[in-house]
mmCIF file of the N, C-alpha and C atoms, coordinates in Angstrom:
data_MODEL
# 
_entry.id   MODEL 
# 
loop_
_atom_site.group_PDB 
_atom_site.id 
_atom_site.type_symbol 
_atom_site.label_atom_id 
_atom_site.label_alt_id 
_atom_site.label_comp_id 
_atom_site.label_asym_id 
_atom_site.label_entity_id 
_atom_site.label_seq_id 
_atom_site.pdbx_PDB_ins_code 
_atom_site.Cartn_x 
_atom_site.Cartn_y 
_atom_site.Cartn_z 
_atom_site.occupancy 
_atom_site.B_iso_or_equiv 
_atom_site.pdbx_formal_charge 
_atom_site.auth_seq_id 
_atom_site.auth_comp_id 
_atom_site.auth_asym_id 
_atom_site.auth_atom_id 
_atom_site.pdbx_PDB_model_num 
ATOM 1   N N  . MET A 1 1  ? 0.849   -1.177 0.000  1.00 0.00 ? 1  MET A N  1 
ATOM 2   C CA . MET A 1 1  ? 0.000   0.000  0.000  1.00 0.00 ? 1  MET A CA 1 
ATOM 3   C C  . MET A 1 1  ? 0.889   1.232  0.000  1.00 0.00 ? 1  MET A C  1 
ATOM 4   N N  . PRO A 1 2  ? 0.603   2.170  -0.861 1.00 0.00 ? 2  PRO A N  1 
ATOM 5   C CA . PRO A 1 2  ? 1.413   3.391  -0.913 1.00 0.00 ? 2  PRO A CA 1 
ATOM 6   C C  . PRO A 1 2  ? 1.366   4.158  0.408  1.00 0.00 ? 2  PRO A C  1 
ATOM 7   N N  . ARG A 1 3  ? 2.499   4.683  0.769  1.00 0.00 ? 3  ARG A N  1 
ATOM 8   C CA . ARG A 1 3  ? 2.626   5.437  2.020  1.00 0.00 ? 3  ARG A CA 1 
ATOM 9   C C  . ARG A 1 3  ? 1.662   6.626  2.058  1.00 0.00 ? 3  ARG A C  1 
ATOM 10  N N  . PHE A 1 4  ? 1.432   7.281  0.899  1.00 0.00 ? 4  PHE A N  1 
ATOM 11  C CA . PHE A 1 4  ? 0.582   8.470  0.891  1.00 0.00 ? 4  PHE A CA 1 
ATOM 12  C C  . PHE A 1 4  ? -0.857  8.144  1.290  1.00 0.00 ? 4  PHE A C  1 
ATOM 13  N N  . VAL A 1 5  ? -1.310  6.903  1.070  1.00 0.00 ? 5  VAL A N  1 
ATOM 14  C CA . VAL A 1 5  ? -2.666  6.517  1.469  1.00 0.00 ? 5  VAL A CA 1 
ATOM 15  C C  . VAL A 1 5  ? -2.781  6.556  2.989  1.00 0.00 ? 5  VAL A C  1 
ATOM 16  N N  . LYS A 1 6  ? -1.784  6.001  3.662  1.00 0.00 ? 6  LYS A N  1 
ATOM 17  C CA . LYS A 1 6  ? -1.787  6.005  5.134  1.00 0.00 ? 6  LYS A CA 1 
ATOM 18  C C  . LYS A 1 6  ? -1.607  7.423  5.665  1.00 0.00 ? 6  LYS A C  1 
ATOM 19  N N  . GLN A 1 7  ? -0.762  8.207  5.019  1.00 0.00 ? 7  GLN A N  1 
ATOM 20  C CA . GLN A 1 7  ? -0.556  9.591  5.449  1.00 0.00 ? 7  GLN A CA 1 
ATOM 21  C C  . GLN A 1 7  ? -1.834  10.410 5.285  1.00 0.00 ? 7  GLN A C  1 
ATOM 22  N N  . ALA A 1 8  ? -2.567  10.195 4.214  1.00 0.00 ? 8  ALA A N  1 
ATOM 23  C CA . ALA A 1 8  ? -3.825  10.917 3.999  1.00 0.00 ? 8  ALA A CA 1 
ATOM 24  C C  . ALA A 1 8  ? -4.841  10.548 5.074  1.00 0.00 ? 8  ALA A C  1 
ATOM 25  N N  . TYR A 1 9  ? -4.869  9.281  5.461  1.00 0.00 ? 9  TYR A N  1 
ATOM 26  C CA . TYR A 1 9  ? -5.768  8.841  6.532  1.00 0.00 ? 9  TYR A CA 1 
ATOM 27  C C  . TYR A 1 9  ? -5.427  9.566  7.832  1.00 0.00 ? 9  TYR A C  1 
ATOM 28  N N  . MET A 1 10 ? -4.155  9.624  8.173  1.00 0.00 ? 10 MET A N  1 
ATOM 29  C CA . MET A 1 10 ? -3.730  10.310 9.397  1.00 0.00 ? 10 MET A CA 1 
ATOM 30  C C  . MET A 1 10 ? -4.061  11.798 9.322  1.00 0.00 ? 10 MET A C  1 
ATOM 31  N N  . GLN A 1 11 ? -3.899  12.393 8.154  1.00 0.00 ? 11 GLN A N  1 
ATOM 32  C CA . GLN A 1 11 ? -4.224  13.810 7.977  1.00 0.00 ? 11 GLN A CA 1 
ATOM 33  C C  . GLN A 1 11 ? -5.709  14.052 8.232  1.00 0.00 ? 11 GLN A C  1 
ATOM 34  N N  . ARG A 1 12 ? -6.563  13.167 7.726  1.00 0.00 ? 12 ARG A N  1 
ATOM 35  C CA . ARG A 1 12 ? -8.006  13.311 7.955  1.00 0.00 ? 12 ARG A CA 1 
ATOM 36  C C  . ARG A 1 12 ? -8.337  13.216 9.439  1.00 0.00 ? 12 ARG A C  1 
ATOM 37  N N  . LEU A 1 13 ? -7.692  12.308 10.155 1.00 0.00 ? 13 LEU A N  1 
ATOM 38  C CA . LEU A 1 13 ? -7.916  12.211 11.608 1.00 0.00 ? 13 LEU A CA 1 
ATOM 39  C C  . LEU A 1 13 ? -7.528  13.515 12.294 1.00 0.00 ? 13 LEU A C  1 
ATOM 40  N N  . THR A 1 14 ? -6.388  14.052 11.917 1.00 0.00 ? 14 THR A N  1 
ATOM 41  C CA . THR A 1 14 ? -5.910  15.305 12.515 1.00 0.00 ? 14 THR A CA 1 
ATOM 42  C C  . THR A 1 14 ? -6.861  16.454 12.197 1.00 0.00 ? 14 THR A C  1 
ATOM 43  N N  . GLU A 1 15 ? -7.339  16.515 10.963 1.00 0.00 ? 15 GLU A N  1 
ATOM 44  C CA . GLU A 1 15 ? -8.243  17.586 10.558 1.00 0.00 ? 15 GLU A CA 1 
ATOM 45  C C  . GLU A 1 15 ? -9.585  17.533 11.286 1.00 0.00 ? 15 GLU A C  1 
ATOM 46  N N  . THR A 1 16 ? -9.966  16.347 11.744 1.00 0.00 ? 16 THR A N  1 
ATOM 47  C CA . THR A 1 16 ? -11.228 16.224 12.480 1.00 0.00 ? 16 THR A CA 1 
ATOM 48  C C  . THR A 1 16 ? -11.030 16.387 13.987 1.00 0.00 ? 16 THR A C  1 
ATOM 49  N N  . GLY A 1 17 ? -9.830  16.823 14.375 1.00 0.00 ? 17 GLY A N  1 
ATOM 50  C CA . GLY A 1 17 ? -9.581  17.132 15.778 1.00 0.00 ? 17 GLY A CA 1 
ATOM 51  C C  . GLY A 1 17 ? -9.030  15.993 16.617 1.00 0.00 ? 17 GLY A C  1 
ATOM 52  N N  . ARG A 1 18 ? -8.700  14.885 16.009 1.00 0.00 ? 18 ARG A N  1 
ATOM 53  C CA . ARG A 1 18 ? -8.117  13.762 16.760 1.00 0.00 ? 18 ARG A CA 1 
ATOM 54  C C  . ARG A 1 18 ? -6.655  14.035 17.073 1.00 0.00 ? 18 ARG A C  1 
ATOM 55  N N  . GLU A 1 19 ? -6.267  13.722 18.283 1.00 0.00 ? 19 GLU A N  1 
ATOM 56  C CA . GLU A 1 19 ? -4.845  13.767 18.648 1.00 0.00 ? 19 GLU A CA 1 
ATOM 57  C C  . GLU A 1 19 ? -4.255  12.434 18.212 1.00 0.00 ? 19 GLU A C  1 
ATOM 58  N N  . THR A 1 20 ? -3.271  12.469 17.321 1.00 0.00 ? 20 THR A N  1 
ATOM 59  C CA . THR A 1 20 ? -2.690  11.231 16.788 1.00 0.00 ? 20 THR A CA 1 
ATOM 60  C C  . THR A 1 20 ? -1.177  11.268 16.817 1.00 0.00 ? 20 THR A C  1 
ATOM 61  N N  . LYS A 1 21 ? -0.598  10.098 16.914 1.00 0.00 ? 21 LYS A N  1 
ATOM 62  C CA . LYS A 1 21 ? 0.851   9.893  16.802 1.00 0.00 ? 21 LYS A CA 1 
ATOM 63  C C  . LYS A 1 21 ? 1.058   8.561  16.109 1.00 0.00 ? 21 LYS A C  1 
ATOM 64  N N  . THR A 1 22 ? 2.097   8.481  15.304 1.00 0.00 ? 22 THR A N  1 
ATOM 65  C CA . THR A 1 22 ? 2.444   7.215  14.664 1.00 0.00 ? 22 THR A CA 1 
ATOM 66  C C  . THR A 1 22 ? 3.927   6.952  14.842 1.00 0.00 ? 22 THR A C  1 
ATOM 67  N N  . SER A 1 23 ? 4.281   5.690  14.733 1.00 0.00 ? 23 SER A N  1 
ATOM 68  C CA . SER A 1 23 ? 5.680   5.290  14.813 1.00 0.00 ? 23 SER A CA 1 
ATOM 69  C C  . SER A 1 23 ? 5.865   4.057  13.947 1.00 0.00 ? 23 SER A C  1 
ATOM 70  N N  . TYR A 1 24 ? 7.045   3.912  13.385 1.00 0.00 ? 24 TYR A N  1 
ATOM 71  C CA . TYR A 1 24 ? 7.360   2.748  12.563 1.00 0.00 ? 24 TYR A CA 1 
ATOM 72  C C  . TYR A 1 24 ? 8.696   2.191  13.017 1.00 0.00 ? 24 TYR A C  1 
ATOM 73  N N  . TRP A 1 25 ? 8.741   0.870  13.230 1.00 0.00 ? 25 TRP A N  1 
ATOM 74  C CA . TRP A 1 25 ? 9.971   0.211  13.646 1.00 0.00 ? 25 TRP A CA 1 
ATOM 75  C C  . TRP A 1 25 ? 10.541  -0.548 12.458 1.00 0.00 ? 25 TRP A C  1 
ATOM 76  N N  . LEU A 1 26 ? 11.522  0.042  11.835 1.00 0.00 ? 26 LEU A N  1 
ATOM 77  C CA . LEU A 1 26 ? 12.107  -0.534 10.635 1.00 0.00 ? 26 LEU A CA 1 
ATOM 78  C C  . LEU A 1 26 ? 12.629  -1.946 10.889 1.00 0.00 ? 26 LEU A C  1 
ATOM 79  N N  . GLU A 1 27 ? 13.298  -2.160 12.005 1.00 0.00 ? 27 GLU A N  1 
ATOM 80  C CA . GLU A 1 27 ? 13.889  -3.469 12.280 1.00 0.00 ? 27 GLU A CA 1 
ATOM 81  C C  . GLU A 1 27 ? 12.824  -4.551 12.472 1.00 0.00 ? 27 GLU A C  1 
ATOM 82  N N  . ARG A 1 28 ? 11.619  -4.152 12.866 1.00 0.00 ? 28 ARG A N  1 
ATOM 83  C CA . ARG A 1 28 ? 10.538  -5.125 13.060 1.00 0.00 ? 28 ARG A CA 1 
ATOM 84  C C  . ARG A 1 28 ? 9.578   -5.158 11.875 1.00 0.00 ? 28 ARG A C  1 
ATOM 85  N N  . GLY A 1 29 ? 9.617   -4.118 11.045 1.00 0.00 ? 29 GLY A N  1 
ATOM 86  C CA . GLY A 1 29 ? 8.725   -4.064 9.906  1.00 0.00 ? 29 GLY A CA 1 
ATOM 87  C C  . GLY A 1 29 ? 7.275   -3.790 10.272 1.00 0.00 ? 29 GLY A C  1 
ATOM 88  N N  . ASP A 1 30 ? 7.067   -3.130 11.408 1.00 0.00 ? 30 ASP A N  1 
ATOM 89  C CA . ASP A 1 30 ? 5.707   -2.780 11.792 1.00 0.00 ? 30 ASP A CA 1 
ATOM 90  C C  . ASP A 1 30 ? 5.679   -1.429 12.467 1.00 0.00 ? 30 ASP A C  1 
ATOM 91  N N  . GLY A 1 31 ? 4.529   -1.031 12.945 1.00 0.00 ? 31 GLY A N  1 
ATOM 92  C CA . GLY A 1 31 ? 4.414   0.289  13.545 1.00 0.00 ? 31 GLY A CA 1 
ATOM 93  C C  . GLY A 1 31 ? 3.292   0.353  14.553 1.00 0.00 ? 31 GLY A C  1 
ATOM 94  N N  . MET A 1 32 ? 2.997   1.577  14.959 1.00 0.00 ? 32 MET A N  1 
ATOM 95  C CA . MET A 1 32 ? 1.986   1.788  15.975 1.00 0.00 ? 32 MET A CA 1 
ATOM 96  C C  . MET A 1 32 ? 1.261   3.094  15.690 1.00 0.00 ? 32 MET A C  1 
ATOM 97  N N  . LEU A 1 33 ? -0.040  3.091  15.932 1.00 0.00 ? 33 LEU A N  1 
ATOM 98  C CA . LEU A 1 33 ? -0.874  4.275  15.809 1.00 0.00 ? 33 LEU A CA 1 
ATOM 99  C C  . LEU A 1 33 ? -1.491  4.554  17.166 1.00 0.00 ? 33 LEU A C  1 
ATOM 100 N N  . LEU A 1 34 ? -1.264  5.744  17.678 1.00 0.00 ? 34 LEU A N  1 
ATOM 101 C CA . LEU A 1 34 ? -1.868  6.167  18.939 1.00 0.00 ? 34 LEU A CA 1 
ATOM 102 C C  . LEU A 1 34 ? -2.831  7.303  18.662 1.00 0.00 ? 34 LEU A C  1 
ATOM 103 N N  . PHE A 1 35 ? -3.978  7.261  19.298 1.00 0.00 ? 35 PHE A N  1 
ATOM 104 C CA . PHE A 1 35 ? -4.938  8.341  19.168 1.00 0.00 ? 35 PHE A CA 1 
ATOM 105 C C  . PHE A 1 35 ? -5.796  8.384  20.420 1.00 0.00 ? 35 PHE A C  1 
ATOM 106 N N  . LYS A 1 36 ? -6.429  9.514  20.621 1.00 0.00 ? 36 LYS A N  1 
ATOM 107 C CA . LYS A 1 36 ? -7.243  9.734  21.807 1.00 0.00 ? 36 LYS A CA 1 
ATOM 108 C C  . LYS A 1 36 ? -8.715  9.769  21.405 1.00 0.00 ? 36 LYS A C  1 
ATOM 109 N N  . THR A 1 37 ? -9.555  9.004  22.118 1.00 0.00 ? 37 THR A N  1 
ATOM 110 C CA . THR A 1 37 ? -10.993 8.997  21.873 1.00 0.00 ? 37 THR A CA 1 
ATOM 111 C C  . THR A 1 37 ? -11.745 9.064  23.200 1.00 0.00 ? 37 THR A C  1 
ATOM 112 N N  . ASP A 1 38 ? -13.039 9.185  23.094 1.00 0.00 ? 38 ASP A N  1 
ATOM 113 C CA . ASP A 1 38 ? -13.889 9.224  24.279 1.00 0.00 ? 38 ASP A CA 1 
ATOM 114 C C  . ASP A 1 38 ? -14.424 7.861  24.679 1.00 0.00 ? 38 ASP A C  1 
ATOM 115 N N  . SER A 1 39 ? -14.299 6.871  23.785 1.00 0.00 ? 39 SER A N  1 
ATOM 116 C CA . SER A 1 39 ? -14.872 5.558  24.092 1.00 0.00 ? 39 SER A CA 1 
ATOM 117 C C  . SER A 1 39 ? -14.183 4.462  23.285 1.00 0.00 ? 39 SER A C  1 
ATOM 118 N N  . LEU A 1 40 ? -14.380 3.235  23.728 1.00 0.00 ? 40 LEU A N  1 
ATOM 119 C CA . LEU A 1 40 ? -13.865 2.076  23.001 1.00 0.00 ? 40 LEU A CA 1 
ATOM 120 C C  . LEU A 1 40 ? -14.527 1.977  21.631 1.00 0.00 ? 40 LEU A C  1 
ATOM 121 N N  . GLU A 1 41 ? -15.811 2.281  21.567 1.00 0.00 ? 41 GLU A N  1 
ATOM 122 C CA . GLU A 1 41 ? -16.530 2.219  20.296 1.00 0.00 ? 41 GLU A CA 1 
ATOM 123 C C  . GLU A 1 41 ? -15.939 3.198  19.278 1.00 0.00 ? 41 GLU A C  1 
ATOM 124 N N  . ALA A 1 42 ? -15.605 4.393  19.729 1.00 0.00 ? 42 ALA A N  1 
ATOM 125 C CA . ALA A 1 42 ? -14.988 5.376  18.836 1.00 0.00 ? 42 ALA A CA 1 
ATOM 126 C C  . ALA A 1 42 ? -13.622 4.887  18.359 1.00 0.00 ? 42 ALA A C  1 
ATOM 127 N N  . ALA A 1 43 ? -12.865 4.289  19.255 1.00 0.00 ? 43 ALA A N  1 
ATOM 128 C CA . ALA A 1 43 ? -11.543 3.758  18.885 1.00 0.00 ? 43 ALA A CA 1 
ATOM 129 C C  . ALA A 1 43 ? -11.678 2.647  17.850 1.00 0.00 ? 43 ALA A C  1 
ATOM 130 N N  . GLU A 1 44 ? -12.623 1.747  18.054 1.00 0.00 ? 44 GLU A N  1 
ATOM 131 C CA . GLU A 1 44 ? -12.815 0.652  17.104 1.00 0.00 ? 44 GLU A CA 1 
ATOM 132 C C  . GLU A 1 44 ? -13.267 1.168  15.740 1.00 0.00 ? 44 GLU A C  1 
ATOM 133 N N  . SER A 1 45 ? -14.060 2.226  15.723 1.00 0.00 ? 45 SER A N  1 
ATOM 134 C CA . SER A 1 45 ? -14.482 2.823  14.469 1.00 0.00 ? 45 SER A CA 1 
ATOM 135 C C  . SER A 1 45 ? -13.298 3.409  13.715 1.00 0.00 ? 45 SER A C  1 
ATOM 136 N N  . ILE A 1 46 ? -12.424 4.105  14.433 1.00 0.00 ? 46 ILE A N  1 
ATOM 137 C CA . ILE A 1 46 ? -11.228 4.692  13.821 1.00 0.00 ? 46 ILE A CA 1 
ATOM 138 C C  . ILE A 1 46 ? -10.333 3.605  13.251 1.00 0.00 ? 46 ILE A C  1 
ATOM 139 N N  . ILE A 1 47 ? -10.092 2.569  14.035 1.00 0.00 ? 47 ILE A N  1 
ATOM 140 C CA . ILE A 1 47 ? -9.239  1.467  13.581 1.00 0.00 ? 47 ILE A CA 1 
ATOM 141 C C  . ILE A 1 47 ? -9.860  0.777  12.369 1.00 0.00 ? 47 ILE A C  1 
ATOM 142 N N  . GLY A 1 48 ? -11.167 0.589  12.391 1.00 0.00 ? 48 GLY A N  1 
ATOM 143 C CA . GLY A 1 48 ? -11.848 -0.074 11.283 1.00 0.00 ? 48 GLY A CA 1 
ATOM 144 C C  . GLY A 1 48 ? -11.747 0.668  9.969  1.00 0.00 ? 48 GLY A C  1 
ATOM 145 N N  . GLN A 1 49 ? -11.487 1.971  10.024 1.00 0.00 ? 49 GLN A N  1 
ATOM 146 C CA . GLN A 1 49 ? -11.367 2.776  8.812  1.00 0.00 ? 49 GLN A CA 1 
ATOM 147 C C  . GLN A 1 49 ? -9.926  2.904  8.314  1.00 0.00 ? 49 GLN A C  1 
ATOM 148 N N  . HIS A 1 50 ? -8.965  2.399  9.081  1.00 0.00 ? 50 HIS A N  1 
ATOM 149 C CA . HIS A 1 50 ? -7.556  2.503  8.673  1.00 0.00 ? 50 HIS A CA 1 
ATOM 150 C C  . HIS A 1 50 ? -7.350  1.713  7.385  1.00 0.00 ? 50 HIS A C  1 
ATOM 151 N N  . PRO A 1 51 ? -6.654  2.283  6.410  1.00 0.00 ? 51 PRO A N  1 
ATOM 152 C CA . PRO A 1 51 ? -6.464  1.609  5.117  1.00 0.00 ? 51 PRO A CA 1 
ATOM 153 C C  . PRO A 1 51 ? -5.849  0.213  5.225  1.00 0.00 ? 51 PRO A C  1 
ATOM 154 N N  . LEU A 1 52 ? -4.951  -0.008 6.148  1.00 0.00 ? 52 LEU A N  1 
ATOM 155 C CA . LEU A 1 52 ? -4.344  -1.337 6.283  1.00 0.00 ? 52 LEU A CA 1 
ATOM 156 C C  . LEU A 1 52 ? -5.364  -2.369 6.764  1.00 0.00 ? 52 LEU A C  1 
ATOM 157 N N  . ILE A 1 53 ? -6.268  -1.943 7.622  1.00 0.00 ? 53 ILE A N  1 
ATOM 158 C CA . ILE A 1 53 ? -7.325  -2.840 8.115  1.00 0.00 ? 53 ILE A CA 1 
ATOM 159 C C  . ILE A 1 53 ? -8.376  -3.060 7.018  1.00 0.00 ? 53 ILE A C  1 
ATOM 160 N N  . LYS A 1 54 ? -8.852  -1.966 6.423  1.00 0.00 ? 54 LYS A N  1 
ATOM 161 C CA . LYS A 1 54 ? -9.896  -2.059 5.408  1.00 0.00 ? 54 LYS A CA 1 
ATOM 162 C C  . LYS A 1 54 ? -9.492  -2.916 4.215  1.00 0.00 ? 54 LYS A C  1 
ATOM 163 N N  . ASN A 1 55 ? -8.219  -2.911 3.881  1.00 0.00 ? 55 ASN A N  1 
ATOM 164 C CA . ASN A 1 55 ? -7.742  -3.644 2.710  1.00 0.00 ? 55 ASN A CA 1 
ATOM 165 C C  . ASN A 1 55 ? -7.130  -4.988 3.036  1.00 0.00 ? 55 ASN A C  1 
ATOM 166 N N  . GLY A 1 56 ? -7.262  -5.425 4.305  1.00 0.00 ? 56 GLY A N  1 
ATOM 167 C CA . GLY A 1 56 ? -6.827  -6.770 4.680  1.00 0.00 ? 56 GLY A CA 1 
ATOM 168 C C  . GLY A 1 56 ? -5.331  -6.970 4.835  1.00 0.00 ? 56 GLY A C  1 
ATOM 169 N N  . TYR A 1 57 ? -4.560  -5.892 4.958  1.00 0.00 ? 57 TYR A N  1 
ATOM 170 C CA . TYR A 1 57 ? -3.115  -6.045 5.122  1.00 0.00 ? 57 TYR A CA 1 
ATOM 171 C C  . TYR A 1 57 ? -2.750  -6.476 6.537  1.00 0.00 ? 57 TYR A C  1 
ATOM 172 N N  . VAL A 1 58 ? -3.511  -6.027 7.509  1.00 0.00 ? 58 VAL A N  1 
ATOM 173 C CA . VAL A 1 58 ? -3.300  -6.417 8.906  1.00 0.00 ? 58 VAL A CA 1 
ATOM 174 C C  . VAL A 1 58 ? -4.662  -6.677 9.545  1.00 0.00 ? 58 VAL A C  1 
ATOM 175 N N  . GLU A 1 59 ? -4.643  -7.385 10.668 1.00 0.00 ? 59 GLU A N  1 
ATOM 176 C CA . GLU A 1 59 ? -5.869  -7.679 11.396 1.00 0.00 ? 59 GLU A CA 1 
ATOM 177 C C  . GLU A 1 59 ? -5.895  -6.923 12.705 1.00 0.00 ? 59 GLU A C  1 
ATOM 178 N N  . TYR A 1 60 ? -7.080  -6.640 13.164 1.00 0.00 ? 60 TYR A N  1 
ATOM 179 C CA . TYR A 1 60 ? -7.255  -6.016 14.466 1.00 0.00 ? 60 TYR A CA 1 
ATOM 180 C C  . TYR A 1 60 ? -8.117  -6.892 15.302 1.00 0.00 ? 60 TYR A C  1 
# 
């Protein structure tokens, strides 16, 4: 998946007022997305819309 797709997703979260942080561990080949929400349901909705999840690249 092109990097710009994931970056655009993060930009949309930021534009809607979400506090977000990301990190990538090159040696492990994976990363982490941190964000702040008001509920577990909101968090699951955000994760469900992530391009890597929506396109089956990773599971949640």
